[in-house]
C-alpha positions in Angstrom: -22.6 14.9 -1.8 -19.7 14.9 0.8 -19.8 14.2 4.4 -22.5 16.6 5.7 -23.9 20.0 5.0 -21.4 21.8 7.2 -20.2 23.9 4.3 -23.5 25.8 4.0 -24.5 28.6 6.2 -28.0 27.4 6.9 -26.6 24.6 9.4 -25.9 27.3 11.9 -29.4 28.5 11.9 -30.9 25.0 11.9 -29.0 24.2 15.1 -29.3 20.9 16.7 -31.9 19.1 14.3 -29.4 18.6 11.8 -26.4 17.4 13.6 -25.0 14.2 12.2 -24.0 12.8 8.8 -26.1 12.7 5.8 -26.8 9.3 4.2 -24.1 9.2 1.6 -21.4 10.4 4.2 -22.4 7.7 6.6 -22.2 4.9 3.9 -18.6 6.1 3.1 -17.5 5.9 6.7 -19.0 2.3 7.2 -17.3 1.2 4.0 -14.0 2.6 5.2 -14.4 0.5 8.4 -15.4 -2.7 6.7 -12.4 -2.4 4.3 -9.9 -1.8 7.0 -11.4 -4.6 9.1 -9.9 -7.1 6.6 -6.6 -5.7 6.5 -5.6 -5.7 10.2 -5.0 -8.5 12.7 -4.1 -8.7 16.3 -3.6 -5.5 18.4 -4.3 -3.2 15.4 -7.6 -5.0 14.7 -8.9 -4.6 18.4 -7.7 -0.9 18.3 -9.8 -0.3 15.1 -12.8 -2.3 16.8 -12.4 0.3 19.6 -12.5 3.2 17.2 -15.5 1.9 15.4 -17.5 1.5 18.7 -16.6 4.9 19.9 -17.8 6.3 16.6 -21.1 4.5 17.0 -21.3 5.8 20.6 -20.7 9.4 19.3 -23.8 9.0 16.9 -25.9 7.9 19.8 -24.7 10.9 21.9 -25.8 13.2 19.0 -29.3 11.5 18.9 -29.5 12.3 22.7 -28.6 15.9 22.1 -31.3 16.3 19.4 -33.8 14.4 21.6 -34.8 12.4 18.5 -36.3 9.3 20.0 -37.2 7.6 16.8 -33.7 8.0 15.4 -32.1 7.0 18.7 -34.0 3.6 18.7 -32.8 2.8 15.2 -29.3 3.8 15.7 -29.3 2.0 19.1 -30.2 -1.4 17.3 -27.6 -0.9 14.6 -25.0 0.0 17.2 -25.8 -2.9 19.6 -25.7 -5.3 16.7 -22.3 -4.1 15.5 -21.0 -4.3 19.3 -22.0 -7.8 19.8 -20.4 -8.8 16.5 -17.2 -7.2 17.5 -17.2 -9.0 20.9 -18.0 -12.4 19.2 -14.5 -12.4 17.5 -12.2 -14.8 19.4 -9.5 -12.0 19.8 -11.9 -9.5 21.4 -13.7 -11.9 24.0 -11.3 -10.8 26.7 -10.8 -7.2 25.7 -12.0 -5.2 28.6 -11.9 -1.9 26.5 -14.5 -3.3 24.2 -16.6 -4.7 27.0 -16.5 -1.1 28.6 -17.7 0.7 25.5 -20.4 -2.0 24.9 -21.8 -1.5 28.5 -21.6 2.3 28.1 -23.5 1.9 24.9 -26.4 0.1 26.8 -26.3 2.7 29.5 -26.6 5.5 27.1 -29.6 3.9 25.4 -31.3 3.9 28.9 -30.9 0.0 29.4 -29.5 0.5 32.9 -29.9 -3.1 34.0 -28.5 -4.6 30.8 -25.5 -2.3 31.1 -24.9 -3.5 34.7 -25.0 -6.9 33.6 -22.4 -6.4 30.8 -20.2 -4.5 33.4 -20.6 -7.3 36.0 -19.8 -10.1 33.3 -16.7 -8.2 32.1 -15.5 -7.9 35.8 -16.3 -11.4 36.8 -14.4 -12.9 33.8 -11.5 -10.6 33.8 -8.2 -11.8 35.4 -7.8 -10.4 39.0 -5.2 -7.7 38.7 -6.8 -5.3 41.0 -5.3 -1.9 41.0 -2.3 -3.0 38.9 -4.4 -3.6 35.7 -4.9 -0.5 33.8 -8.0 -1.8 31.9 -9.8 -3.1 35.0 -9.2 0.4 36.7 -10.5 2.0 33.7 -13.6 -0.2 33.4 -14.2 0.1 37.2 -14.0 4.1 37.0 -16.6 4.4 34.3 -19.0 1.8 36.0 -18.6 3.6 39.3 -19.0 7.1 37.6 -22.2 6.2 36.0 -23.6 4.7 39.1 -22.7 7.8 41.0 -24.5 10.0 38.5 -27.7 8.2 39.5 -27.4 9.2 43.2 -29.7 12.1 44.2 -27.8 13.0 47.4 -24.7 11.7 49.3 -26.8 10.3 52.1 -26.3 6.5 52.2 -23.7 6.7 49.4 -21.4 4.5 51.5 -23.7 1.5 50.7 -24.1 2.2 47.0 -23.2 0.0 44.1 -20.3 2.4 43.1 -18.6 1.8 46.6 -19.1 -1.9 46.2 -17.2 -1.7 42.7 -14.4 0.5 44.0 -14.0 -1.8 47.1 -13.8 -4.9 45.0 -11.2 -3.2 42.8 -9.0 -2.7 45.6 -9.4 -6.3 47.1 -7.8 -7.8 43.8 -9.9 -10.9 44.3 -12.5 -12.3 42.0 -15.4 -9.8 41.6 -18.9 -10.5 43.2 -21.9 -8.6 41.9 -23.5 -6.2 44.3 -26.0 -7.6 46.8 -27.2 -4.5 48.3 -24.9 -3.6 51.1 -21.2 -3.0 51.7 -19.4 -4.1 54.7 -17.6 -1.2 56.8 -14.6 -3.3 57.3 -14.1 -4.0 53.7 -14.4 -0.2 53.1 -11.5 0.4 55.7 -9.3 -2.3 54.2 -9.8 -0.8 50.7 -8.9 2.7 51.9 -5.6 1.5 53.3 -4.9 -0.3 50.1 -5.7 2.8 48.0 -3.4 5.0 50.3 -0.4 2.6 49.8 -1.0 2.3 46.2 -1.0 6.1 45.7 2.3 6.3 47.6 3.8 3.7 45.4 2.5 5.5 42.2 3.9 8.8 43.1 7.2 7.5 44.3 7.8 5.3 41.2 10.2 6.6 38.4 9.3 5.0 35.0 12.4 4.0 32.8 11.5 4.4 29.2 9.1 6.5 27.2 6.7 3.7 26.6 6.6 3.0 30.3 5.9 6.7 31.0 2.8 6.8 28.7 1.3 3.7 30.2 2.1 4.8 33.6 0.5 8.1 33.2 -2.8 6.5 31.8 -2.8 4.0 34.8 -2.1 6.8 37.2 -5.1 8.8 36.0 -7.6 5.8 36.1 -6.3 5.0 39.6 -6.5 8.5 41.0 -10.0 8.8 39.6 -11.1 5.6 41.4 -9.5 6.5 44.7 -11.0 10.2 44.7 -14.4 8.8 43.8 -14.1 6.2 46.7 -13.1 9.0 49.2 -15.9 11.1 47.9 -18.4 8.6 48.6 -17.2 7.3 51.9 -15.7 10.5 53.5 -16.7 13.7 51.4 -15.8 16.3 48.8 -12.8 17.6 50.7 -11.0 14.2 50.9 -11.4 13.7 47.1 -10.0 17.2 46.4 -7.1 16.5 48.7 -6.1 13.4 46.5 -6.2 15.5 43.4 -4.2 18.2 44.9 -1.4 15.7 46.0 -1.3 14.1 42.6 -1.3 17.4 40.7 1.5 18.5 42.9 3.6 15.5 42.2 3.1 15.7 38.6 3.8 19.4 38.3 7.1 19.3 40.4 10.0 18.5 38.3 11.8 15.9 40.6 15.6 15.5 41.0 15.4 12.0 39.5 16.6 11.8 36.0 15.2 9.3 33.6 17.7 6.9 32.5 17.0 7.0 28.8 16.0 10.6 28.1 17.8 12.5 31.0 14.7 14.5 31.4 13.1 15.5 34.6 10.2 13.4 35.8 8.0 16.5 35.6 5.4 18.1 33.6 7.1 17.5 30.1 6.5 13.7 30.5 3.1 14.0 32.2 1.2 16.9 30.5 -1.7 14.6 29.4 -1.8 12.9 32.8 -2.0 16.4 34.6 -4.7 17.6 32.2 -6.7 14.4 32.7 -6.4 14.6 36.5 -7.5 18.3 36.3 -10.5 17.4 34.2 -11.6 14.7 36.6 -11.2 17.1 39.6 -13.4 19.9 37.9 -16.1 17.4 36.9 -16.4 16.1 40.3 -16.8 19.6 41.6 -19.5 20.3 39.0 -21.3 17.1 40.0 -21.0 17.8 43.7 -22.5 21.2 43.2 -25.5 19.8 41.2 -26.5 17.3 44.2 -25.6 19.5 47.3 -24.9 23.1 48.5 -21.3 23.9 47.7 -19.6 27.3 47.1 -18.9 28.2 43.4 -15.5 29.6 44.1 -13.5 26.4 44.4 -14.6 25.2 40.9 -14.1 28.6 39.3 -10.5 28.9 40.7 -9.7 25.4 39.5 -11.0 25.9 36.0 -9.2 29.3 35.6 -5.9 27.7 36.8 -6.3 24.8 34.3 -7.4 26.9 31.4 -4.3 29.1 31.7 -2.2 25.9 31.5 -4.4 24.0 28.8 -6.1 26.9 26.8 -7.1 24.5 24.1 -9.1 22.1 26.2 -12.7 22.3 25.1 -14.2 20.4 28.0 -12.7 22.8 30.5 -14.0 25.9 28.5 -17.5 24.4 28.2 -17.6 23.9 32.1 -16.1 27.6 32.4 -18.8 29.0 30.2 -21.4 27.1 32.0 -20.7 28.4 35.5 -20.2 32.0 34.2 -23.7 31.9 32.7 -25.0 32.0 36.4 -23.1 35.1 37.2 -24.5 38.5 36.5 -21.2 40.2 36.1 -19.5 39.7 33.0 -16.4 41.9 33.6 -14.4 39.0 35.4 -14.9 36.5 32.8 -14.1 39.2 30.1 -10.7 40.0 31.8 -9.9 36.2 32.1 -10.7 35.6 28.4 -8.6 38.6 27.4 -5.7 37.5 29.6 -5.7 33.9 28.0 -6.1 35.1 24.4 -3.0 37.3 24.8 -0.8 34.4 26.3 -1.6 31.7 23.7 -1.8 31.0 20.0 -4.7 28.5 20.2 -8.1 29.6 18.8 -10.3 27.9 21.5 -10.2 30.9 23.7 -11.4 33.4 21.0 -14.2 30.8 19.9 -15.4 30.4 23.5 -15.2 34.1 24.3 -17.4 34.8 21.3 -19.8 32.2 22.2 -20.1 33.5 25.9 -21.0 37.0 24.6 -23.6 35.5 22.1 -25.3 33.5 24.8 -25.2 36.7 27.0 -26.8 38.6 23.9 -29.5 36.1 23.5 -30.4 36.1 27.3 -30.7 39.9 27.3 -32.9 39.8 24.2 -35.0 37.2 25.6 -35.6 39.2 28.7 -36.4 42.4 26.6 -38.9 40.6 24.5 -41.0 39.4 27.4 -44.7 40.2 27.3 -44.3 44.0 27.2 -45.2 44.7 23.5 -42.7 45.9 21.0 -40.0 46.9 23.4 -37.3 45.2 21.7 -37.6 47.2 18.4 -37.0 50.4 20.4 -34.0 49.5 22.5 -31.5 47.4 20.3 -28.8 45.9 22.2 -25.8 47.6 20.5 -23.2 47.4 23.1 -22.9 43.6 23.0 -23.2 43.6 19.2 -20.1 45.9 19.0 -18.2 43.8 21.5 -18.9 40.5 19.6 -17.8 42.2 16.3 -14.5 43.4 17.9 -13.8 40.0 19.3 -14.3 38.4 15.9 -12.1 41.2 14.3 -9.3 40.5 16.7 -9.9 36.6 16.3 -9.6 36.7 12.4 -6.5 38.8 12.7 -4.6 36.2 14.9 -2.3 33.8 13.2 -4.5 30.6 13.5 -7.8 32.6 13.1 -6.9 33.8 9.6 -7.0 30.0 8.4 -10.0 29.1 10.4 -13.2 28.5 8.1 -15.5 27.9 11.1 -14.5 31.3 12.6 -15.2 33.1 9.2 -18.4 31.3 8.7 -19.5 32.3 12.4 -18.5 35.9 11.6 -20.4 36.1 8.3 -23.5 34.4 10.0 -23.4 36.9 13.0 -23.2 39.9 10.6 -26.1 38.5 8.5 
């Protein structure tokens, strides 16, 4: 009975209503977690707790995507119960990563006030490390991002809860829950603190590999907080400037050699940091375009630049396809896809190129099938069909495409 019915052709046609695991697969996964939980202790156990909660969150996201309210309610109850049990364990009580996931879970279920209480509790009880604490930065960034998504415009954003969170983070003192206003003097002080901290981060050379990984994660969370703070208090250009400065520094191989490895402090040590910063940058631009008038070009340029460098990043491809759908000319996107597929072995560019053409085909068919009688049977859309078949042919001939079951199934499904 396996995990789910992904091996059957009909799952592609049924679409979103059958996302998720079937009963036996779900039981199997839960058993694995329970058995492993007894075998680990300390840091490994808390890492496993984080994986478990992330898995529960992924199921809630699936319920939200399928808009299945009944299933969402039942899943929400189960996931909350598990989260509370995990947090009751003595080792996990001060684990900010778990608190963060629990608050996010509440937020996804639509319990905004409960989620705020969880976030506030976690921030109040945590040790005051300010911008130096990676977990505190990560928690504050998620809290501020979620609050920003509730804003309908940037008017009055300086007084928002998000600014309060990011200001308190920079102060490094004990956290005080939001009372409805933010003092201008605190905002100015926080901006100075952020400015100095950014310079320190960009001038610092980590010594060991382990240091580099933690420094990279910390830098990403810090830059996210600072850029969001600037976005809310100054504007979009100020935020974009910070991302530009950081990316420039992460790209440039500096003259400093790391003592252990002898490598340059350049892209080879921070590919993930650079990718994560790029993702934050493009997401902020997308959000800004949603709530105010802003040209499309900066976002398109940033995405194209990033995708040449990270051709297998699915989030970036999804954003790219999303903005290309609004454009009536497909030639620019086709040339771009063509360029990327030639320069990389990864399969994502092929899959997303095919998806983009299939969406275009669907759109054209929908327009042709408007209330004009049987017009669609007389004008079949052959041009796009041939193009999609050609894309499939090229994709399955590529080195990775030959061994990709998903690609073959999509091809068979399309031909049917």
